[in-house]
C-alpha positions as CSV (number, residue, x, y, z in Angstrom):
1,X,-62.0,128.2,73.2
2,X,-63.1,125.5,75.6
3,X,-63.2,126.7,79.2
4,X,-64.6,124.8,82.1
5,X,-65.0,125.7,85.8
6,X,-63.3,123.5,88.5
7,X,-64.7,124.7,92.0
8,X,-64.8,128.3,91.8
9,X,-62.0,128.9,89.3
10,X,-62.3,128.7,85.3
11,X,-59.8,126.6,83.5
12,X,-58.8,126.2,79.9
13,X,-59.2,122.6,78.7
14,X,-57.5,121.6,75.4
15,X,-56.4,118.4,73.6
16,X,-52.6,118.4,73.2
17,X,-51.8,118.7,69.5
18,X,-49.8,115.4,68.3
19,X,-46.8,117.8,67.2
20,X,-45.9,118.2,70.8
21,X,-46.3,114.6,72.2
22,X,-42.2,114.3,72.5
23,X,-42.3,117.1,75.0
24,X,-45.9,116.7,76.6
25,X,-46.9,113.3,77.8
26,X,-50.5,114.3,78.7
27,X,-53.3,113.9,75.8
28,X,-55.1,116.7,77.5
29,X,-54.2,119.8,79.5
30,X,-56.2,121.7,82.1
31,X,-54.8,125.1,82.8
32,X,-56.0,127.5,85.4
33,X,-57.2,130.9,84.2
34,X,-57.1,132.3,88.0
35,X,-60.5,133.9,87.6
36,X,-63.9,133.2,88.8
37,X,-65.5,135.5,86.1
38,X,-66.4,133.6,83.0
39,X,-66.2,136.7,80.9
40,X,-62.6,137.3,82.0
41,X,-61.7,133.7,81.4
42,X,-62.8,133.8,77.9
43,X,-60.9,137.1,77.4
44,X,-57.6,135.6,79.0
45,X,-57.9,131.9,77.4
46,X,-56.7,132.6,73.8
47,X,-53.8,134.5,75.2
48,X,-52.8,131.6,77.8
49,X,-53.1,128.9,74.9
50,X,-50.5,130.8,72.7
51,X,-48.0,131.0,75.7
52,X,-48.7,127.2,76.2
53,X,-47.7,126.6,72.5
54,X,-44.6,128.9,72.8
55,X,-43.6,126.8,75.5
56,X,-43.9,123.4,73.7
57,X,-42.4,125.0,70.7
58,X,-39.4,126.1,73.0
59,X,-39.1,122.5,74.3
60,X,-39.0,121.1,71.0
61,X,-36.3,123.4,70.2
62,X,-34.6,122.6,73.3
63,X,-34.2,119.0,72.2
64,X,-32.6,120.3,69.0
65,X,-28.7,120.7,68.9
66,X,-28.6,123.4,66.9
67,X,-26.9,126.1,68.9
68,X,-28.9,129.4,68.2
69,X,-32.1,127.6,68.5
70,X,-31.3,125.8,71.6
71,X,-30.0,129.1,73.4
72,X,-33.1,130.9,72.2
73,X,-35.3,127.9,73.5
74,X,-33.8,127.9,76.8
75,X,-34.4,131.5,77.3
76,X,-38.0,131.4,76.1
77,X,-38.7,128.4,78.5
78,X,-37.2,130.4,81.5
79,X,-39.1,133.4,80.5
80,X,-42.4,131.5,80.3
81,X,-41.9,131.0,84.2
82,X,-41.1,134.5,84.6
83,X,-37.6,134.1,85.1
84,X,-34.4,135.1,83.0
85,X,-32.3,132.3,81.5
86,X,-28.8,132.1,83.6
87,X,-25.9,129.6,82.9
88,X,-25.6,127.2,85.9
89,X,-22.3,129.1,87.3
90,X,-24.5,132.2,87.7
91,X,-27.7,130.5,89.4
92,X,-25.6,128.9,92.0
93,X,-24.6,132.2,93.1
94,X,-28.2,133.5,93.7
95,X,-29.7,134.2,97.0
96,X,-31.2,131.0,98.7
97,X,-34.6,132.3,98.3
98,X,-34.1,133.1,94.5
99,X,-32.6,129.6,93.8
100,X,-35.8,128.0,95.6
101,X,-38.2,130.0,93.6
102,X,-36.6,128.6,90.4
103,X,-36.6,125.1,91.7
104,X,-40.3,125.3,92.5
105,X,-41.1,126.8,89.0
106,X,-40.0,123.8,87.4
107,X,-42.8,121.7,86.2
108,X,-43.3,117.7,86.2
109,X,-43.0,115.2,83.5
110,X,-44.8,112.2,84.7
111,X,-43.7,111.8,88.4
112,X,-40.1,113.6,87.9
113,X,-39.1,117.1,87.1
114,X,-39.4,118.2,83.5
115,X,-35.8,118.0,82.2
116,X,-36.0,120.6,79.7
117,X,-37.5,122.9,82.0
118,X,-34.9,122.2,84.9
119,X,-32.3,122.8,82.3
120,X,-33.8,126.1,81.3
121,X,-34.7,127.3,84.8
122,X,-31.5,125.9,86.5
123,X,-28.9,126.6,83.6
124,X,-27.8,123.2,83.5
125,X,-28.4,122.6,79.7
126,X,-25.7,120.7,78.0
127,X,-25.3,122.2,74.4
128,X,-22.9,123.1,71.8
129,X,-22.4,126.8,71.4
130,X,-22.7,128.0,67.9
131,X,-19.6,128.2,65.7
132,X,-18.2,131.3,64.2
133,X,-19.8,130.6,60.9
134,X,-23.1,130.0,62.5
135,X,-22.6,133.2,64.5
136,X,-22.3,135.2,61.2
137,X,-25.6,133.7,60.0
138,X,-27.3,134.6,63.5
139,X,-25.6,138.2,63.1
140,X,-27.5,139.2,59.9
141,X,-30.8,139.1,61.5
142,X,-29.3,140.7,64.6
143,X,-27.8,143.5,62.8
144,X,-31.0,144.2,60.5
145,X,-30.8,148.0,62.0
146,X,-27.6,148.7,60.1
147,X,-29.1,148.0,56.7
148,X,-31.9,150.0,57.1
149,X,-32.2,152.3,53.8
150,X,-29.5,150.7,52.1
151,X,-29.7,149.5,48.5
152,X,-28.9,146.1,47.8
153,X,-25.0,147.1,46.4
154,X,-24.8,149.0,49.8
155,X,-25.8,145.7,52.1
156,X,-23.5,143.7,49.7
157,X,-20.6,146.2,50.3
158,X,-21.4,146.3,54.2
159,X,-21.7,142.4,54.2
160,X,-18.7,141.3,52.4
161,X,-16.1,142.7,54.8
162,X,-17.9,140.7,57.6
163,X,-17.7,137.6,55.6
164,X,-14.1,138.0,54.7
165,X,-13.1,138.5,58.2
166,X,-15.0,135.2,59.3
167,X,-13.4,133.3,56.4
168,X,-9.8,134.3,57.4
169,X,-10.6,133.3,61.1
170,X,-12.1,130.0,59.9
171,X,-9.1,129.4,57.6
172,X,-6.5,129.9,60.2
173,X,-8.3,128.7,63.4
174,X,-10.9,126.7,62.2
175,X,-15.0,126.9,62.7
176,X,-14.8,126.8,66.6
177,X,-17.6,127.3,69.0
178,X,-17.5,130.8,69.9
179,X,-17.3,130.0,73.6
180,X,-13.9,128.2,72.8
181,X,-12.2,130.9,71.0
182,X,-9.0,131.6,73.0
183,X,-6.3,134.5,73.1
184,X,-3.9,132.1,71.4
185,X,-6.6,131.7,68.4
186,X,-6.9,135.5,68.0
187,X,-3.1,135.9,68.0
188,X,-2.9,133.1,65.4
189,X,-5.3,135.3,63.3
190,X,-3.3,138.2,63.8
191,X,0.0,136.6,62.8
192,X,-1.5,135.3,59.6
193,X,-2.5,139.0,59.0
194,X,0.9,140.0,60.0
195,X,2.5,137.9,57.5
196,X,0.3,139.4,54.8
197,X,1.4,142.8,55.8
198,X,4.9,142.1,55.6
199,X,4.3,140.3,52.0
200,X,2.9,143.8,50.9
201,X,-0.4,141.9,50.3
202,X,-2.3,144.0,52.5
203,X,-2.0,147.4,54.5
204,X,-2.4,147.5,58.5
205,X,-5.3,149.4,57.8
206,X,-7.0,146.6,56.0
207,X,-5.8,144.1,58.4
208,X,-7.6,146.1,61.4
209,X,-10.6,146.2,59.7
210,X,-10.5,142.5,59.2
211,X,-10.2,142.3,63.1
212,X,-13.0,145.0,63.6
213,X,-15.4,143.3,61.5
214,X,-14.9,139.9,63.1
215,X,-15.0,141.4,66.6
216,X,-18.5,143.2,65.6
217,X,-20.1,139.9,64.5
218,X,-19.0,138.0,67.8
219,X,-19.8,140.9,70.1
220,X,-23.2,141.7,68.5
221,X,-24.1,137.9,68.8
222,X,-22.7,137.6,72.4
223,X,-24.6,140.8,73.4
224,X,-27.8,140.5,71.5
225,X,-28.1,136.7,72.4
226,X,-27.1,137.2,76.2
227,X,-24.6,134.6,75.9
228,X,-22.4,136.3,78.8
229,X,-18.9,135.3,77.1
230,X,-15.7,137.0,77.7
231,X,-14.5,137.3,74.1
232,X,-10.4,137.7,73.7
233,X,-10.8,140.6,71.3
234,X,-8.8,143.2,72.7
235,X,-5.1,144.4,72.0
236,X,-5.0,143.0,68.4
237,X,-4.8,145.9,66.0
238,X,-1.8,146.9,64.4
239,X,-0.2,150.5,64.4
240,X,-1.4,152.2,61.2
241,X,0.9,154.5,59.2
242,X,-0.2,157.9,58.6
243,X,-2.4,158.0,55.6
244,X,-1.0,159.8,52.8
245,X,-3.4,162.3,51.0
246,X,-4.5,161.8,47.6
247,X,-3.0,164.7,45.5
248,X,-5.2,167.0,43.4
249,X,-5.2,167.4,39.7
250,X,-3.7,170.8,38.9
251,X,-5.5,172.9,36.9
252,X,-3.5,172.8,33.9
253,X,-3.7,169.1,34.0
254,X,-7.3,169.0,33.9
255,X,-7.4,171.9,31.5
256,X,-4.9,170.5,29.1
257,X,-4.9,166.7,29.5
258,X,-8.4,165.6,30.8
259,X,-10.4,168.2,28.9
260,X,-8.4,168.0,25.8
261,X,-10.6,167.2,22.8
262,X,-11.0,163.6,22.3
263,X,-9.1,162.7,25.7
264,X,-12.2,160.7,26.8
265,X,-13.8,159.8,23.5
266,X,-13.2,155.9,24.2
267,X,-14.5,156.1,27.9
268,X,-18.1,154.5,28.3
269,X,-20.4,157.3,27.8
270,X,-22.1,157.4,31.1
271,X,-18.8,157.0,33.0
272,X,-17.4,160.1,31.1
273,X,-20.5,162.1,31.9
274,X,-20.1,161.2,35.6
275,X,-16.3,162.1,35.5
276,X,-16.9,165.5,33.8
277,X,-19.8,166.1,36.3
278,X,-17.2,165.9,38.9
279,X,-14.8,168.5,37.8
280,X,-17.3,171.7,38.7
281,X,-19.1,170.0,41.5
282,X,-16.8,167.8,43.4
283,X,-19.4,165.5,44.1
284,X,-18.9,161.8,45.3
285,X,-19.1,159.7,42.1
286,X,-21.9,157.6,43.6
287,X,-24.0,160.6,44.1
288,X,-24.4,161.2,40.7
289,X,-24.0,157.7,39.6
290,X,-27.0,156.6,41.8
291,X,-29.2,159.6,41.6
292,X,-33.0,159.0,40.4
293,X,-34.1,161.1,37.1
294,X,-36.1,163.6,39.2
295,X,-32.8,164.6,41.0
296,X,-31.4,166.0,37.9
297,X,-32.9,169.8,37.6
298,X,-31.4,170.6,34.4
299,X,-34.0,173.0,33.1
300,X,-34.5,175.0,36.4
301,X,-33.6,178.8,36.4
302,X,-30.2,177.5,38.1
303,X,-29.5,174.0,36.7
304,X,-28.6,171.9,39.7
305,X,-28.4,168.3,41.2
306,X,-30.3,167.2,44.1
307,X,-28.1,165.1,46.4
308,X,-30.4,163.2,48.5
309,X,-31.1,159.9,50.1
310,X,-33.3,157.4,48.1
311,X,-35.8,155.2,49.7
312,X,-33.7,152.0,48.9
313,X,-30.2,153.8,49.2
314,X,-28.5,156.0,51.9
315,X,-26.1,158.7,51.5
316,X,-22.9,159.2,53.1
317,X,-24.5,161.3,56.0
318,X,-26.9,164.2,56.9
319,X,-24.4,166.9,55.5
320,X,-24.2,165.0,52.1
321,X,-27.8,166.0,51.3
322,X,-27.5,169.2,49.2
323,X,-28.3,171.2,46.0
324,X,-25.1,171.5,43.7
325,X,-25.3,174.0,41.0
326,X,-24.3,172.9,37.5
327,X,-21.9,175.0,35.3
328,X,-19.5,174.8,32.4
329,X,-18.3,171.0,31.3
330,X,-20.1,169.5,34.1
331,X,-23.5,171.0,33.0
332,X,-22.7,170.3,29.3
333,X,-22.1,166.6,30.2
334,X,-25.0,165.9,32.3
335,X,-27.6,167.5,29.8
336,X,-26.6,164.4,27.6
337,X,-28.1,162.3,30.4
338,X,-31.1,164.1,31.7
339,X,-32.4,160.9,33.2
340,X,-29.5,160.0,35.0
341,X,-27.3,157.0,34.6
342,X,-29.3,153.6,34.6
343,X,-26.1,151.5,34.1
344,X,-24.6,152.5,37.4
345,X,-27.8,153.6,39.3
346,X,-28.3,150.3,41.3
347,X,-24.7,149.0,41.2
348,X,-21.7,151.4,40.9
349,X,-19.1,149.1,42.1
350,X,-17.3,149.0,38.8
351,X,-17.5,153.1,38.2
352,X,-14.2,154.0,39.9
353,X,-12.1,151.0,38.4
354,X,-13.4,151.7,34.9
355,X,-12.6,155.4,34.9
356,X,-9.2,154.8,36.9
357,X,-8.2,152.1,34.4
358,X,-9.1,154.4,31.6
359,X,-7.2,157.4,32.9
360,X,-4.1,155.4,33.4
361,X,-4.3,153.6,30.2
362,X,-4.5,156.7,28.3
363,X,-1.6,158.7,30.2
364,X,-4.3,161.0,31.9
365,X,-3.2,160.4,35.5
366,X,-0.8,163.2,36.6
367,X,1.0,160.7,39.0
368,X,0.9,157.1,40.2
369,X,-0.8,158.8,43.2
370,X,-3.7,160.2,41.5
371,X,-7.1,158.6,41.1
372,X,-10.5,159.8,39.9
373,X,-11.4,160.8,43.4
374,X,-8.5,163.6,43.1
375,X,-11.0,165.6,41.2
376,X,-12.8,166.1,44.4
377,X,-9.7,167.6,45.9
378,X,-9.0,169.7,43.0
379,X,-12.5,171.4,43.4
380,X,-12.0,172.0,47.1
381,X,-8.6,173.6,46.3
382,X,-10.1,175.6,43.5
383,X,-12.6,177.0,46.0
384,X,-10.2,177.7,48.5
385,X,-7.7,179.5,46.1
386,X,-10.8,181.7,44.9
387,X,-11.4,182.8,48.4
388,X,-14.9,181.4,48.6
389,X,-16.4,181.5,52.0
390,X,-16.0,178.4,54.3
391,X,-19.7,177.9,54.7
392,X,-20.2,177.7,51.1
393,X,-17.4,175.2,50.5
394,X,-18.8,173.2,53.1
395,X,-22.3,173.3,51.6
396,X,-20.7,172.3,48.2
397,X,-18.7,169.6,49.6
398,X,-21.2,168.1,51.6
399,X,-18.8,168.5,54.8
400,X,-19.7,169.5,58.4
401,X,-19.4,173.2,58.9
402,X,-17.6,174.5,61.9
403,X,-19.9,177.2,62.1
404,X,-23.7,177.5,62.9
405,X,-25.8,177.3,59.9
406,X,-28.4,179.9,59.2
407,X,-30.5,180.3,56.1
408,X,-29.6,178.5,53.0
409,X,-26.0,179.7,52.6
410,X,-27.0,182.4,49.9
411,X,-29.1,180.3,47.8
412,X,-28.3,178.2,44.6
413,X,-27.9,181.5,42.2
414,X,-25.2,182.8,44.8
415,X,-23.5,179.4,44.8
416,X,-23.7,179.0,41.0
417,X,-22.1,182.6,40.6
418,X,-19.5,181.5,43.1
419,X,-18.6,178.2,41.0
420,X,-18.2,180.3,37.7
421,X,-15.2,181.8,39.1
422,X,-13.4,178.3,39.3
423,X,-15.3,176.3,36.4
424,X,-14.0,174.7,33.4
C-alpha cells in the first residue's frame, strides 16, 4: 500500500481504477490517514482504501436507475460520511447545525459539489421507487431468517403464497412503484378478492392470507430498507366464519372399513404405510413421511418413531419433537419400511391428496367432511375416552401441555402400555 508524508501527516496515494472514471475525475487520489506514525498509517491504509472503493461503488450504483440498488447506494454514500440517509423532507426539518454539517460533508467534483454525494447527503435523489414485483425479489434476501432450517419443499410452500399475493395485486392494480400504492389500490384488490369469495372460489380465510402475505412483503421491504413509507394496509381483512372442526373417524369405521382386508390394497404402498402408521400414533403425516432412516427405531425394546427436526427441515414447533411408541397395525405397517419413505421424504406435497383421493374413490370416507387428517382427531378422541392422562396425551400429540413438565412423562414403555388400550 503506497503511503506518503505531506508535512507531518501520512497520506494514502493511489491511482484511480478505470472502472471508477465515470464518478471520479481525478486520475490519482491522496487520502489523509490522520496520523504522524508510519506504522499506524500502514495499518490504517488498507481499510481506508476499501472504504474509498465502497464509496465509488455506491456512486456507480447511485447512477443506476434500478430502484433497490439506488436506495442502497444513497444510504452507503451517506454512511461513508458518517451520516444516516434521510429523504429531503426530513433533512429540511433538521436543526440548522445538523443541516450545515451535512452540507459541509459534501465533496467536490471539479470546482462544484459532487451531485451524487449531494443527493445522498441532502436526500434530493430523484429515483423511481421499486415496483411491487421488484419488492418481492428484494424480500427474499431480507427474509432469509424465516427459511433457516427449512427443506427445499418447505421453502417452496412458504414462498408460493407470497408470490400468489403479489401476482393478485399486479393483476388487479398493476406493477406500481410501492411508494405510489394508494388506499384505493388496496381496496381494488380487496374488491377482487370479495368477488371471488362471493363466487365460492375462495374462503374468507384464504383472502385474508393473500392480504397478509402481500403486507408482509411490503412491510418487510419498507422496514429493512428504511424507506419510511406509510403503506395503506390496515382495515382490509374479511370477517371469517368460525372454522368447522374436522370430524373424527368412528372406531367402527376404522375397524370395519379402513382396516377391512384388502381395502387399502390398491393404494401406493408407502402412502398406505403412512396412513396405517397414523392410526395408532396420531402423528402428522409429514412427521413420518419426511423422517430419516435413523428415526425409525423398530428393533428397540419399545419400537418407536423419533419425531425431530432435520438439518434441512423444520418441524411444526418445539413440542412436536417427541418419541412415539409403535403398536398394533401401525407397527406392522412401518416394519415394511424400516428405512422410511424415500418417495415422500423430500417432497410430501402430494401425500395427503393421494390418500384422500383414494379414500374417497373407494368409499372409505365416513362423510364428505372427513379427510385423512381426521385419523389424528380419532386418535386424540380415543386417548380421551380411555382416560389417559392429559400430560401423556399432550406428549403423544405434540401439543403444548397446560401443566409444568417434569421428567419424561413415564417413559416409552409406560406410553406404549397406554396405547395398547386403544390400539387397532
